[in-house]
N, C-alpha and C positions, 0 to 999 in steps of 0.2 A: 574284295579282300578285307578292307577295314570297315565295311558296312555292317558287320555283325555286332560291333561294339558301339554303334551310335546310340547315344542316350544312356549308355550303361556305365558312364564314368562314375567312379566312387571316390569319395574324398576320405582319406585315412588320417585320423588324428592319433598320434602316438598315445598309448595308454599312460605313459609317464606324464604327459601334459594334463590329461584328464585327472589323474590321481593327484597331481600337485595342485590343480585348481580346487579339487574337492577338499583336500587337507587345508588349503589356505582359507577357503570359505568357512570350514569348521573352526579353525583357529580364530578368525575374526568374530564369528558368532559367539564363541566361548568368551572371548575378550569383552564383547559388548555386554554379555550377561553378567559376568563377574565384575568387570570394571564399573558398570553402571550402579550395581548394588553397593559396591565398596565405596564409590564416590558419594552416594546418597547417605550412607550410614556414617562415614567418617567426616565428610566435608559439608554436605548440604544441610542435614538435620541440625548439627551444632551451629552452623552459621545463621540459621533461621531463629535461633533463640534471641538474636538481636532485634527481631521484629517484636515490638511490645504487645501489639494487639493479637490475641490468640486466634481470633477468627480470620484475621488477615494472614497470619502465619499458616494456618490450615489451608486457606485458599491457594496461596502460593505453592505450598508443598504438593497439594493435590494436582494443581495444574502442571507442575513439573513432572510428576510421576506419570500422569496421563500422557503427556507428550512423549516421554521415554518409553511408554508402553508399546508404541509403534515399533521402536527399535528392538525391544525385547521380543515382540511377536515375530518379527522378521528373523531374528536370531534363532528362535526356537524352530521356526519353519525350516531354516537352513540346516539345522542339526537333524531334522527328521526326513530330509529328502531321500536318503538311501532306502528308507523303508517303503517309499512310494515309487521307486524306479527299479523294479525287479528285472526288467528286460534291457536295462541300459548297459549291462556288462557284456563284453565280447565273449563268445563261446569258450575261448581258451582260458579266460579268467574265471568264468562261471564254474569251470570244472575243478577249481582249487577250493577245497573246503573252507579255508580261512577268508575267502573273498566272496562269500555268498552275499547276495543282496540283503541289505539291512543289517549285515554283520558289523560289529564294532571290534572285531578281533584285530590285534596289533599285527603289523607286518612281521612275518617270520614266526609268529606264535602258532603252536600246534593245537 
């Protein structure tokens, strides 16, 4: 009676959960990109003028931006994930034109 379904158990994740997780990841990535650059230009660069030796100032600045480059790379990869996951959409969502993989269309936009 129940032997037909052995091993065929499927786990369903509500699409709202997936959608919310994706939007949250994109928001964090945009925040990292914009916030990091804004901090660098408004706070870090002016603060480094207090370092009198120009070579030392350049060394510190380059080291800081190199370290933050890892964060920016991860943020850019996060923003590009939908372009590399075309089969990740459930069939019922793939049929909606505004939700095609890689699309950046706003929800409800035609």
